C-alpha positions as CSV (number, residue, x, y, z in Angstrom):
1,M,88.6,130.3,82.8
2,Q,89.4,126.7,83.7
3,Y,93.1,127.4,83.7
4,R,92.5,130.5,85.9
5,K,90.7,128.4,88.5
6,L,93.5,125.8,88.5
7,W,96.2,128.5,88.8
8,W,94.4,130.1,91.8
9,G,94.2,126.6,93.4
10,F,97.9,126.1,92.8
11,I,98.8,129.5,94.4
12,L,96.5,128.9,97.4
13,V,98.1,125.5,98.0
14,M,101.6,126.8,97.7
15,V,101.1,129.9,99.9
16,G,98.9,128.1,102.5
17,S,101.0,125.0,102.8
18,F,104.3,126.8,103.2
19,A,102.8,129.2,105.7
20,V,101.8,126.2,107.8
21,L,105.1,124.5,107.3
22,G,107.0,127.7,108.2
23,Y,104.9,128.4,111.3
24,F,105.4,124.9,112.8
25,G,109.0,125.1,111.8
26,A,109.3,128.1,114.1
27,E,107.7,125.9,116.8
28,I,110.4,123.3,116.3
29,Y,113.0,125.9,116.8
30,R,111.3,127.0,120.0
31,Q,110.6,123.6,121.5
32,A,113.7,121.7,120.3
33,P,115.4,119.6,123.1
34,P,117.7,122.0,124.9
35,I,121.5,121.5,124.9
36,P,122.7,122.3,128.4
37,D,125.8,124.3,129.1
38,K,126.8,121.7,131.7
39,V,125.7,118.2,132.7
40,V,126.5,117.8,136.4
41,T,126.0,115.5,139.3
42,P,124.2,116.7,142.5
43,D,127.7,117.3,144.1
44,G,128.6,119.6,141.2
45,R,130.9,117.3,139.3
46,V,130.8,118.1,135.6
47,L,130.2,115.2,133.3
48,F,129.9,117.0,130.0
49,T,129.7,120.6,128.7
50,G,127.5,121.9,126.0
51,E,130.6,122.2,123.8
52,D,131.3,118.5,124.4
53,I,127.8,117.6,123.1
54,R,128.0,119.9,120.0
55,N,131.5,118.7,119.2
56,G,130.3,115.1,119.8
57,Q,127.6,115.7,117.2
58,N,130.4,116.7,114.7
59,V,132.4,113.6,115.6
60,W,129.4,111.5,114.9
61,Q,129.0,113.2,111.6
62,S,132.7,112.8,110.7
63,I,132.6,109.0,111.1
64,G,129.6,108.8,108.7
65,G,126.7,109.9,110.9
66,H,123.6,108.4,109.5
67,A,125.7,105.8,107.6
68,V,126.8,104.2,110.9
69,G,123.7,103.1,112.8
70,S,121.0,105.7,113.4
71,I,120.0,108.5,115.8
72,W,116.3,109.0,116.6
73,G,115.6,106.2,114.0
74,H,117.2,108.0,111.0
75,G,120.2,106.4,109.4
76,A,121.6,103.0,108.5
77,Y,120.4,99.6,109.7
78,V,123.4,97.3,110.3
79,A,124.7,98.9,113.5
80,P,122.2,99.7,116.3
81,D,120.1,102.8,116.8
82,W,122.5,104.5,119.2
83,T,119.8,106.4,121.1
84,A,117.7,103.3,121.7
85,D,120.8,101.2,122.5
86,W,122.3,103.8,124.9
87,L,118.9,104.2,126.7
88,H,118.4,100.5,127.2
89,R,122.0,100.0,128.5
90,E,121.6,102.9,130.8
91,A,118.3,101.6,132.2
92,T,119.6,98.0,132.7
93,Y,122.7,99.3,134.4
94,I,120.7,101.3,136.9
95,L,118.2,98.5,137.5
96,D,121.0,96.0,138.1
97,S,122.7,98.3,140.5
98,W,119.5,98.8,142.6
99,A,118.6,95.1,142.5
100,Q,122.1,94.2,143.8
101,V,121.7,96.5,146.7
102,A,118.1,95.4,147.4
103,K,118.3,91.7,146.8
104,G,121.9,90.9,146.1
105,K,121.2,89.7,142.6
106,P,120.8,91.1,139.1
107,F,117.5,92.7,138.1
108,A,116.6,89.8,135.8
109,A,116.9,87.3,138.6
110,A,114.8,89.4,141.1
111,D,111.1,88.5,141.9
112,A,108.3,90.2,139.9
113,E,107.3,92.5,142.8
114,T,110.9,93.8,143.1
115,Q,111.2,94.3,139.4
116,A,107.9,96.2,139.2
117,A,108.9,98.5,142.1
118,L,112.4,99.2,140.6
119,K,110.9,100.0,137.2
120,I,108.6,102.6,138.7
121,R,111.6,104.0,140.6
122,L,113.6,104.1,137.3
123,Q,110.9,105.8,135.4
124,Q,110.6,108.5,138.1
125,L,114.3,109.0,137.9
126,L,114.8,109.2,134.1
127,R,111.6,110.8,133.0
128,K,111.8,113.7,135.3
129,N,113.1,116.8,133.5
130,T,116.0,118.1,135.6
131,F,117.2,120.7,133.1
132,N,117.3,124.2,134.8
133,Q,116.5,126.8,132.1
134,P,117.9,129.9,133.8
135,T,121.3,128.3,134.5
136,A,121.2,126.0,131.4
137,T,122.4,123.2,133.7
138,L,121.2,119.5,133.6
139,T,121.6,117.6,136.8
140,V,121.8,113.8,136.8
141,A,121.7,111.5,139.8
142,G,124.8,109.8,141.0
143,V,123.6,106.3,139.9
144,R,122.8,107.7,136.4
145,A,126.3,109.2,136.2
146,E,127.7,105.8,136.9
147,A,125.5,104.4,134.1
148,V,126.8,107.1,131.8
149,S,130.4,106.2,132.7
150,A,129.7,102.5,132.0
151,N,128.1,103.2,128.7
152,S,131.0,105.5,127.8
153,Q,133.4,102.8,128.5
154,Y,131.5,100.3,126.3
155,Y,131.2,102.7,123.3
156,T,134.8,103.8,123.6
157,G,135.9,100.1,123.3
158,L,133.4,99.6,120.4
159,F,134.5,102.5,118.3
160,M,138.2,102.3,119.2
161,N,140.1,99.0,119.7
162,D,138.8,96.9,122.6
163,K,139.6,93.3,121.4
164,A,136.7,91.9,123.5
165,L,134.3,93.8,121.3
166,A,135.7,92.7,118.0
167,S,132.7,90.4,117.3
168,H,130.4,93.4,117.9
169,R,132.4,95.6,115.5
170,D,132.2,92.8,112.9
171,A,128.4,92.5,113.3
172,Y,127.9,96.2,113.2
173,A,130.3,96.8,110.2
174,I,132.3,99.3,112.3
175,P,136.1,99.2,111.6
176,E,138.5,99.2,114.5
177,N,139.6,102.7,115.5
178,S,136.7,104.4,113.7
179,V,137.4,107.1,116.2
180,K,141.1,107.4,116.7
181,D,141.3,110.3,119.3
182,P,140.2,109.6,122.9
183,A,139.1,113.2,123.3
184,R,136.8,112.9,120.2
185,M,135.5,109.6,121.7
186,R,134.5,111.4,124.9
187,Q,132.7,114.0,122.9
188,L,130.9,111.4,120.9
189,N,129.7,109.8,124.2
190,A,128.4,113.2,125.3
191,F,126.3,113.5,122.1
192,F,124.9,109.9,122.5
193,F,124.0,110.7,126.1
194,W,122.2,114.0,125.1
195,A,120.3,112.3,122.2
196,S,119.1,109.5,124.4
197,W,118.3,111.9,127.2
198,A,115.8,113.6,124.9
199,C,114.2,110.3,124.2
200,V,113.1,109.7,127.8
201,T,113.0,113.1,129.5
202,Q,109.5,114.6,129.6
203,R,108.9,118.0,128.0
204,P,108.1,120.8,130.5
205,N,104.6,120.5,131.8
206,E,103.9,117.4,129.6
207,T,103.9,113.6,130.2
208,I,105.7,112.8,126.9
209,S,109.4,112.9,126.1
210,Y,111.0,115.3,123.6
211,T,110.7,112.5,121.0
212,N,107.1,111.8,121.7
213,N,108.0,108.7,123.8
214,W,110.0,107.1,121.0
215,P,111.7,104.6,121.1
216,S,109.5,101.9,122.5
217,E,111.2,100.9,125.8
218,E,109.1,99.2,128.5
219,L,111.7,99.6,131.2
220,V,111.5,103.4,131.2
221,G,107.8,103.8,130.4
222,N,108.2,104.8,126.8
223,K,104.9,103.8,125.2
224,P,102.6,105.2,122.5
225,S,100.9,108.4,123.7
226,T,97.2,109.1,123.4
227,D,97.9,111.7,120.7
228,L,99.8,109.1,118.7
229,V,97.0,106.7,118.7
230,F,94.3,109.3,117.9
231,W,96.2,110.8,114.9
232,T,96.8,107.3,113.6
233,G,93.1,106.6,113.4
234,F,92.4,110.1,112.0
235,S,95.0,109.6,109.2
236,V,93.2,106.4,108.1
237,I,89.9,108.2,108.0
238,V,91.4,111.0,106.0
239,L,92.9,108.5,103.6
240,L,89.6,106.8,103.0
241,A,87.8,110.1,102.6
242,G,90.4,111.4,100.2
243,I,90.3,108.2,98.0
244,G,86.6,108.4,97.9
245,L,86.5,112.0,96.7
246,L,89.2,111.5,94.1
247,V,87.6,108.3,92.7
248,W,84.3,110.3,92.5
249,H,86.1,113.1,90.7
250,H,87.7,110.7,88.3
251,A,84.5,108.9,87.6
252,S,82.6,112.1,87.0
253,T,85.2,113.6,84.7
254,P,85.0,112.5,81.0
255,E,88.1,111.0,79.7
256,D,89.8,113.0,77.0
257,T,91.2,110.6,74.5
258,L,92.4,111.1,70.9
259,E,90.7,109.0,68.3
260,P,93.0,106.8,66.3
261,G,92.1,108.7,63.1
262,F,93.5,111.9,64.6
263,L,96.8,110.4,65.7
264,P,99.9,111.4,63.7
265,K,100.5,109.0,60.8
266,R,104.3,109.3,61.2
267,D,106.7,110.1,64.1
268,P,106.4,113.9,64.6
269,L,110.1,113.9,65.7
270,L,111.4,112.5,62.5
271,G,112.1,116.1,61.3
272,L,113.7,117.1,64.6
273,V,117.2,118.3,64.1
274,A,119.2,118.2,67.3
275,T,120.9,121.5,68.0
276,P,124.5,121.7,69.3
277,S,123.4,122.1,72.9
278,M,121.0,119.2,72.6
279,R,123.7,117.0,71.2
280,A,126.0,118.2,74.0
281,T,123.6,116.5,76.5
282,E,124.6,113.1,75.2
283,K,127.7,112.9,77.4
284,Y,125.5,113.6,80.5
285,F,123.7,110.3,79.7
286,W,127.1,108.5,79.5
287,I,127.9,109.7,83.0
288,V,124.4,108.8,84.2
289,T,125.0,105.2,83.0
290,A,128.5,105.1,84.5
291,L,127.3,106.4,87.9
292,L,124.4,104.0,87.9
293,V,126.7,101.0,87.4
294,V,129.1,102.2,90.1
295,Q,126.2,102.9,92.4
296,V,124.7,99.4,92.0
297,G,128.1,97.9,92.6
298,L,128.5,99.8,95.8
299,G,125.0,98.7,96.8
300,G,126.1,95.1,96.5
301,I,129.2,95.8,98.6
302,T,127.1,97.6,101.2
303,A,124.6,94.8,101.4
304,H,127.4,92.3,101.8
305,F,128.8,94.2,104.8
306,G,125.6,93.1,106.6
307,V,126.8,89.5,106.6
308,E,130.6,90.0,106.6
309,G,131.1,93.2,108.5
310,Q,134.8,93.8,107.8
311,G,135.5,92.1,104.6
312,F,134.4,91.0,101.1
313,F,134.6,87.2,100.8
314,G,137.7,87.3,103.0
315,F,139.4,90.4,101.7
316,P,139.7,93.1,104.4
317,L,137.8,95.7,102.4
318,A,136.8,97.8,105.5
319,E,140.4,98.9,105.9
320,Y,140.2,100.8,102.6
321,L,136.4,101.2,102.0
322,P,134.5,100.9,105.2
323,Y,130.8,100.4,105.3
324,A,130.1,104.1,106.2
325,V,131.8,105.2,102.9
326,S,130.3,102.5,100.7
327,R,126.8,103.3,102.0
328,S,127.3,107.1,101.7
329,W,128.6,106.7,98.1
330,H,125.7,104.3,97.3
331,V,123.1,106.8,98.4
332,Q,124.8,109.9,97.1
333,L,125.5,108.5,93.7
334,A,121.8,107.6,93.4
335,I,121.0,111.3,93.9
336,F,123.7,112.3,91.4
337,W,122.8,110.1,88.5
338,I,119.0,110.5,88.9
339,A,119.2,114.2,89.1
340,T,121.7,114.3,86.2
341,S,119.3,112.4,84.0
342,W,116.4,114.6,84.8
343,L,118.4,117.9,84.4
344,A,120.0,116.7,81.1
345,T,116.5,115.8,79.8
346,G,115.4,119.4,80.6
347,L,118.4,120.8,78.7
348,F,117.6,118.5,75.8
349,I,113.9,119.4,75.6
350,A,114.1,123.1,76.2
351,P,115.5,124.1,72.7
352,A,113.2,121.5,71.1
353,V,110.1,123.1,72.6
354,S,111.0,126.7,71.7
355,G,112.8,125.9,68.4
356,V,115.5,128.4,69.5
357,E,119.1,127.7,70.3
358,P,120.4,130.6,72.4
359,K,123.8,131.9,71.8
360,F,126.5,130.1,73.7
361,Q,124.0,127.5,75.0
362,R,126.3,124.6,74.0
363,L,129.2,126.3,75.9
364,G,126.9,126.6,79.0
365,V,125.9,122.9,78.8
366,N,129.5,121.8,78.5
367,F,130.6,124.0,81.3
368,L,127.9,122.6,83.6
369,F,129.0,119.1,82.6
370,G,132.6,119.9,83.8
371,A,131.2,121.4,87.1
372,L,129.2,118.2,87.6
373,L,132.3,116.0,87.3
374,V,134.2,118.2,89.8
375,I,131.3,118.0,92.3
376,V,130.9,114.2,92.0
377,V,134.6,113.4,92.3
378,G,135.4,116.1,94.9
379,S,132.4,115.4,97.2
380,L,132.9,111.6,97.2
381,A,136.7,112.0,97.9
382,G,135.8,114.4,100.8
383,Q,133.5,111.8,102.3
384,W,136.3,109.2,102.3
385,F,138.8,111.5,103.9
386,G,136.2,112.5,106.5
387,V,135.2,108.9,107.5
388,M,138.9,107.9,107.6
389,Q,139.4,110.6,110.2
390,K,141.9,112.6,108.1
391,L,140.1,115.9,108.6
392,G,139.5,118.2,111.5
393,L,135.9,118.7,112.6
394,V,135.6,122.1,110.9
395,E,137.3,120.9,107.7
396,N,135.1,117.8,107.7
397,F,132.0,120.0,107.8
398,W,133.1,122.0,104.8
399,F,134.8,119.4,102.6
400,G,134.1,116.0,104.2
401,H,131.1,114.1,105.5
402,Q,128.2,116.1,107.1
403,G,126.6,112.9,108.3
404,Y,123.0,113.7,107.3
405,E,121.6,111.1,105.0
406,Y,121.0,112.3,101.4
407,V,122.6,115.6,102.2
408,D,125.9,114.4,103.6
409,I,128.4,116.0,101.2
410,G,130.5,118.8,102.7
411,R,129.1,122.3,102.8
412,F,131.5,123.6,100.1
413,W,130.2,120.9,97.7
414,Q,126.6,121.8,98.6
415,I,127.2,125.4,97.7
416,F,129.0,124.3,94.5
417,L,126.0,122.1,93.6
418,L,123.5,124.9,94.4
419,V,125.4,127.3,92.0
420,G,125.4,124.6,89.4
421,L,121.6,124.2,89.7
422,F,121.1,127.9,89.2
423,L,123.3,127.8,86.2
424,W,121.1,124.9,84.9
425,L,118.0,127.1,85.6
426,F,119.5,130.0,83.6
427,L,120.2,127.7,80.7
428,M,116.7,126.3,80.9
429,G,115.0,129.6,81.2
430,R,116.8,131.3,78.2
431,A,116.0,128.3,76.0
432,I,112.3,128.1,77.1
433,W,111.6,131.8,77.1
434,P,111.0,132.3,73.3
435,A,108.2,129.7,73.5
436,L,106.3,131.9,76.0
437,K,106.2,134.9,73.7
438,P,103.1,135.7,71.6
439,D,103.2,134.7,68.0
440,A,103.5,137.1,65.0
441,D,99.7,137.9,65.3
442,G,100.0,138.7,69.0
443,R,98.2,135.6,70.1
444,P,99.6,134.0,73.3
445,A,101.3,130.7,73.0
446,E,98.9,127.8,73.4
447,S,101.4,126.0,75.6
448,R,102.2,128.9,77.9
449,H,100.5,127.5,80.9
450,L,102.3,124.2,80.7
451,L,105.6,126.0,80.0
452,T,105.0,128.3,83.0
453,L,104.6,125.3,85.3
454,F,107.7,123.8,83.8
455,L,109.7,127.0,84.6
456,I,108.2,127.1,88.2
457,S,109.2,123.5,88.8
458,S,112.7,124.3,87.4
459,I,113.0,127.3,89.7
460,A,111.9,125.2,92.7
461,I,114.5,122.5,91.9
462,A,117.2,125.1,91.9
463,A,115.9,127.0,95.0
464,F,114.8,124.2,97.3
465,Y,118.2,122.5,97.4
466,G,119.2,125.7,99.2
467,A,117.3,124.4,102.3
468,G,120.4,122.2,102.8
469,L,122.3,125.4,103.7
470,M,120.0,126.3,106.6
471,W,121.8,124.5,109.3
472,G,125.3,125.2,110.6
473,R,128.1,123.0,111.9
474,Q,126.6,122.7,115.4
475,T,122.9,123.3,114.9
476,N,120.6,121.5,117.2
477,L,119.9,118.1,115.7
478,A,116.1,118.6,115.8
479,I,116.4,121.8,113.7
480,A,118.9,120.2,111.3
481,E,116.4,117.3,110.7
482,Y,113.6,119.8,109.9
483,W,115.7,121.4,107.1
484,R,117.1,118.1,106.0
485,W,113.7,116.9,105.2
486,W,113.0,120.0,103.2
487,V,115.7,118.8,100.8
488,V,114.8,115.1,100.9
489,H,111.0,115.4,100.8
490,L,110.3,118.8,99.1
491,W,113.2,118.8,96.7
492,V,113.6,115.1,95.8
493,E,110.0,113.9,96.3
494,G,108.2,117.2,95.7
495,F,109.3,119.5,93.0
496,F,111.3,116.9,91.0
497,E,108.0,115.0,90.9
498,V,106.2,118.1,89.5
499,F,109.1,118.6,87.0
500,A,108.8,115.0,85.9
501,T,105.0,115.2,85.5
502,V,105.4,118.3,83.2
503,V,108.2,116.7,81.2
504,I,106.2,113.5,80.5
505,A,103.2,115.6,79.5
506,F,105.4,117.6,77.1
507,L,106.8,114.5,75.5
508,F,103.4,113.1,74.8
509,V,102.1,116.4,73.5
510,R,105.2,116.7,71.3
511,L,104.5,113.2,69.9
512,G,100.8,114.2,69.2
513,L,99.5,111.7,71.7
514,L,97.9,114.2,74.1
515,R,96.1,117.5,73.4
516,I,97.9,120.5,74.9
517,Q,94.6,121.6,76.6
518,S,94.0,118.3,78.4
519,A,97.7,117.8,79.2
520,T,97.8,121.3,80.8
521,S,94.7,120.8,82.9
522,Q,95.7,117.3,84.0
523,V,99.2,118.4,85.1
524,L,97.9,121.5,87.0
525,F,95.2,119.4,88.7
526,S,97.7,116.6,89.6
527,T,100.2,119.1,90.9
528,I,97.6,120.8,93.2
529,I,96.5,117.4,94.6
530,F,100.0,116.2,95.1
531,L,101.4,119.3,96.7
532,F,98.3,119.8,98.9
533,G,99.3,116.7,100.8
534,G,103.0,116.6,100.0
535,I,104.2,120.0,101.4
536,I,102.8,119.7,104.9
537,G,103.2,115.9,104.6
538,T,106.9,116.6,105.1
539,C,106.1,116.5,108.8
540,H,105.6,112.8,108.8
541,H,109.4,112.4,108.8
542,L,109.6,114.5,112.0
543,Y,107.3,112.6,114.4
544,F,110.1,111.5,116.7
545,S,112.8,114.1,115.9
546,G,112.5,116.3,118.9
547,T,109.4,118.0,117.6
548,P,106.1,119.1,119.3
549,T,102.9,117.0,119.1
550,S,101.4,119.4,116.6
551,V,103.9,118.2,114.0
552,M,102.6,114.7,114.5
553,A,99.1,115.8,113.9
554,L,100.0,117.6,110.7
555,G,102.2,114.8,109.4
556,A,99.6,112.1,110.0
557,T,96.8,114.0,108.3
558,F,98.6,115.3,105.3
559,S,100.9,112.3,104.6
560,A,97.7,110.3,104.3
561,L,96.6,112.7,101.6
562,E,99.9,112.1,99.8
563,V,98.8,108.6,99.1
564,V,95.4,109.6,97.7
565,P,96.5,110.6,94.2
566,L,98.6,107.4,93.9
567,V,95.5,105.3,94.0
568,L,94.7,106.4,90.5
569,L,98.1,105.6,89.1
570,G,96.7,102.3,87.7
571,F,94.7,104.4,85.3
572,E,97.8,106.4,84.4
573,A,99.8,103.2,83.8
574,Y,97.0,101.8,81.6
575,A,96.8,105.0,79.6
576,N,100.5,105.0,79.0
577,L,100.3,101.4,77.9
578,K,97.5,102.2,75.5
579,I,99.7,105.0,74.1
580,S,102.5,102.6,73.5
581,R,100.2,100.6,71.3
582,S,98.1,103.3,69.8
583,T,99.9,103.7,66.4
584,P,102.6,101.6,64.7
585,W,105.4,104.3,64.7
586,I,105.1,104.8,68.5
587,Q,106.9,101.4,68.9
588,A,110.1,103.3,68.4
589,Y,109.4,104.8,71.9
590,K,108.3,101.6,73.4
591,W,110.9,101.3,76.1
592,P,110.8,104.9,77.4
593,I,107.1,104.5,77.6
594,Y,107.4,101.2,79.3
595,C,109.6,102.9,81.9
596,F,106.8,105.4,82.5
597,V,104.4,102.5,83.0
598,A,106.8,101.0,85.5
599,V,107.1,104.3,87.3
600,A,103.3,104.4,87.8
601,F,103.5,100.8,89.2
602,W,106.3,101.5,91.6
603,N,104.6,104.8,92.6
604,L,101.6,102.9,93.6
605,V,103.5,100.1,95.3
606,G,106.6,101.7,96.6
607,A,105.5,105.3,97.4
608,G,101.9,104.3,98.0
609,L,101.6,100.9,99.7
610,F,105.1,100.6,101.2
611,G,105.0,104.3,102.0
612,F,101.7,104.3,103.9
613,I,102.8,101.2,105.8
614,I,105.3,103.4,107.7
615,N,103.4,106.7,107.6
616,P,100.8,106.4,110.4
617,P,102.3,107.5,113.7
618,L,101.5,104.2,115.5
619,A,103.1,102.2,112.7
620,L,106.1,104.4,112.5
621,Y,106.5,104.4,116.3
622,Y,107.5,100.7,116.1
623,M,108.9,100.7,112.5
624,Q,111.1,103.8,112.5
625,G,114.7,102.7,112.1
626,L,113.9,99.2,110.8
627,N,114.2,97.6,107.4
628,T,110.7,98.5,106.5
629,T,112.1,102.0,105.7
630,P,114.6,100.8,103.0
631,V,111.7,98.8,101.5
632,H,110.0,102.1,100.9
633,G,113.3,103.8,100.0
634,H,114.4,101.3,97.3
635,T,111.0,100.9,95.7
636,A,110.3,104.7,95.7
637,L,113.7,106.2,95.1
638,F,114.8,103.7,92.5
639,G,111.5,102.3,91.4
640,V,110.0,105.7,90.8
641,Y,112.7,108.3,90.4
642,G,115.4,106.0,89.1
643,I,113.4,104.2,86.5
644,L,111.9,107.6,85.5
645,G,115.4,108.9,85.0
646,I,116.2,105.8,82.8
647,G,113.0,106.4,80.9
648,L,113.8,110.1,80.3
649,M,117.4,109.2,79.3
650,L,116.1,106.6,76.7
651,F,113.6,109.1,75.3
652,S,116.2,111.8,74.9
653,L,118.6,109.3,73.2
654,R,115.8,108.1,71.0
655,A,114.8,111.7,70.0
656,M,118.4,112.6,69.4
657,N,118.5,110.3,66.4
658,T,115.0,109.4,65.3
659,R,116.2,107.8,62.1
660,S,118.1,105.0,63.7
661,V,116.4,101.7,64.6
662,W,117.1,100.1,68.0
663,K,117.6,96.4,68.5
664,D,115.1,95.2,71.1
665,G,116.9,92.2,72.8
666,T,119.3,93.9,75.2
667,I,117.0,96.7,76.3
668,R,114.1,94.3,76.8
669,F,116.3,92.1,79.1
670,A,117.5,95.2,80.9
671,F,114.0,96.5,81.6
672,W,112.5,93.3,82.9
673,S,115.6,92.3,84.9
674,I,115.7,95.7,86.7
675,N,112.1,95.6,87.6
676,I,111.9,91.9,88.5
677,G,115.2,92.1,90.4
678,L,114.0,95.1,92.4
679,G,110.8,93.2,93.4
680,L,112.8,90.1,94.4
681,M,115.2,92.1,96.5
682,V,112.3,93.5,98.5
683,L,110.1,90.5,98.7
684,L,112.7,87.8,99.4
685,S,114.9,89.8,101.8
686,V,114.4,93.4,102.9
687,L,110.6,93.2,103.6
688,P,110.7,89.9,105.6
689,I,113.6,91.3,107.7
690,G,111.6,94.5,108.3
691,L,108.5,92.6,109.3
692,L,110.4,90.3,111.7
693,Q,112.1,93.4,113.2
694,T,108.7,95.0,113.6
695,W,107.5,92.0,115.6
696,A,110.6,92.2,117.8
697,S,110.1,95.9,118.2
698,V,106.5,95.6,119.4
699,E,107.4,92.6,121.6
700,H,110.6,93.8,123.2
701,G,111.5,97.3,122.0
702,L,113.5,98.9,119.2
703,W,116.8,98.2,120.9
704,Y,116.2,94.5,120.6
705,A,115.0,94.6,117.0
706,R,118.4,96.2,116.1
707,S,120.5,94.3,118.5
708,L,123.3,91.8,117.9
709,E,121.3,89.1,119.6
710,F,118.4,89.4,117.2
711,M,120.1,90.4,113.9
712,Q,122.7,87.7,114.0
713,T,120.3,84.8,114.3
714,D,120.3,82.1,111.6
715,T,117.0,83.2,110.2
716,M,118.1,86.8,109.8
717,Q,121.4,85.8,108.3
718,L,119.5,83.6,105.8
719,L,117.2,86.4,104.8
720,R,120.2,88.7,104.3
721,W,121.8,86.1,102.0
722,L,118.6,85.7,100.0
723,R,119.0,89.3,98.9
724,V,121.7,87.9,96.5
725,V,119.0,86.5,94.3
726,G,117.3,89.8,93.6
727,D,120.5,91.8,93.6
728,T,122.0,89.5,91.0
729,V,119.0,89.8,88.7
730,F,118.9,93.5,89.2
731,A,122.6,94.0,88.6
732,A,122.4,92.0,85.4
733,G,119.7,94.3,84.2
734,V,121.8,97.4,85.0
735,L,124.8,96.0,83.2
736,A,122.6,95.1,80.2
737,L,121.3,98.7,80.2
738,A,124.9,100.1,80.2
739,W,125.8,97.7,77.4
740,F,122.9,98.9,75.4
741,I,123.7,102.6,76.0
742,I,127.3,102.0,74.9
743,G,126.0,100.1,71.9
744,L,124.0,103.2,70.8
745,K,127.3,105.0,70.3
746,T,129.3,102.1,68.8
747,G,126.3,101.0,66.6
748,R,126.0,97.5,68.2
749,S,122.5,98.4,69.6
750,L,121.3,99.6,66.2
751,V,119.9,97.7,63.3
752,P,122.6,97.7,60.6
753,T,122.0,99.9,57.6
754,A,123.3,99.9,54.0
755,P,125.3,103.0,53.0
756,N,123.1,106.1,52.7
757,R,120.0,104.0,53.4
758,R,117.9,103.8,56.6
759,P,116.3,100.5,57.4
760,T,112.5,100.4,57.4
761,P,111.3,98.9,60.7
762,D,108.2,96.7,60.9
763,Y,106.2,99.5,62.6
764,E,106.8,101.9,59.7
765,L,105.9,99.2,57.1
766,A,102.6,98.7,59.0
767,D,102.2,102.5,59.1
768,A,102.7,102.7,55.3
769,E,100.0,100.1,54.8
770,V,97.6,102.1,57.0
């Protein structure tokens, strides 16, 4: 009866949440900023066509897209946000032109009364929506056309080869001739114009822009709207109410613990014999380790581009590996190795749970491994060819760089990966299915509820990556962002989270440290609470991406609820720590369990604290596109999902050969260096930079917080260099982890044994005494 209620709750949350997300997705389609067929002056001169704007979006994607600056606040942080930068340059050009006519001096030198009058005049010019729906024509005033021309000249010089802008390119880590074709450059300018036009032009019959008045720009009247302030306050109230209810539930629910006398006296996995397919997953973990090392190395190179934009300690690295490529590879490899670790753990656990090795399972695991290698090498090579401008725009979309962060591999590789995920799902399903069948007496399997949720999460992992196929080559950016966050938020942060929760519960049940009944109810309840906020909470990524105000209301409310279950993660961490000390033999699994403890910590700090800092609309209004976002990104993506991937890898390798004894020294150093290094990286460098940028954004506007003038100050340079401290400690930990994993194969990480004799570790001696 208890399970039935939980399952009904799960179904209602899933159906209701996706109905809401789907309905407001349709509203995003309907209210997305329109792309005009023509942009013309009052005398009929055509500045851009709709095809120019769409092709310009493809040019932006081909040079790295979100890996080169940002659009609407999404992307990288070394170069400017192009929408904020373009808008500010356009506004200052027009104001200077008018001030010269009125007073014979630049706007900054004019008296306060003149400045106030000109700013009101500017706002009336730029905020008025002059898009004609029946003719699909956008008309811009003559002075604005002049500003567009001036901006286009500046950006052409910046992205091509104007020697006068060499210092700008160096500061922004943009190589000379990033765009090699003048025709492509004209199209890129058209896209930048349209994206910034959406930031200031008011929606029909409303007083806010298409991006809800983002970015902050005092000159054009972009300031927080009433809705933005209201929903910020409401989100805080919802957060406090949710925390109160969950704490009350936790306090009123008796804790289900196993008495020490009922714990297994020996490791239940000692008798586990790894099947051929389970052993075939070992090479997945070698690749996980290799990709992790490469990814961290690329992270160091990417961070160094922030202080030496074209080189690496004097070597002209950008000529061969530009920032856009190193950052793209750094992010994409993180997705690859984390996902590979989780998927390999699933392939390892499935036959162990069911006790059945399906026919040709090992062949399927090996085939999937080969496909993985092809996808990794092919997609990363395609990104390099795309950014180096060696592909046409159509070819780039299919095989090169799509430009959208986290889902920027070419469409062909996306499809290839989706097929691979469904192959993984097939292998998982056929291995798990026998465990769902009734026993010989016709009684249903006790673990069927937990296994069912395991299969549901596996299906979701395979299916929800398909959201990345929902946009086309020239889909409106607002619509592409909607689907992109389905992948990033629902796939990565949503159903992988459910999958991980179920897997950890399985591991503890299999070790006899959790009862199957309590594990099942806890996992179902946690999943309901998490998805209740998480699915609709996807909208908090879309506040300023050309979406209607209703999306802000939903995002603010439900993203606050996402934080609620994270409040109790301290109890989870303590429970896992108690498990690690509950019985002597469990010390063999000390480091995987310590990883699970670290995951709970980073979930609370990285996903919870640093996530909520940027979730409320008013906070994100000033922080979107600043280094406060990578604070959350690093501590959540690596701190939670990365360390969990490491923990699952260590558990699988431990269970693959339970009779070996690990040396503790190297893995201890690796664990603490990785976690301490991640903390130092954030606290010494990324967080202070983000907070100083936030101050600048509130004081002057986002354009200034990302500008050359602010980011190249001595203070900001010092803070960027301080990242070396944390990065070095972190990298040392990653290298130690790789050394340990290699040592498991060579025997260097194992306690030596006499021939035909297994050493008896201290924890087994203690167990024997008990």
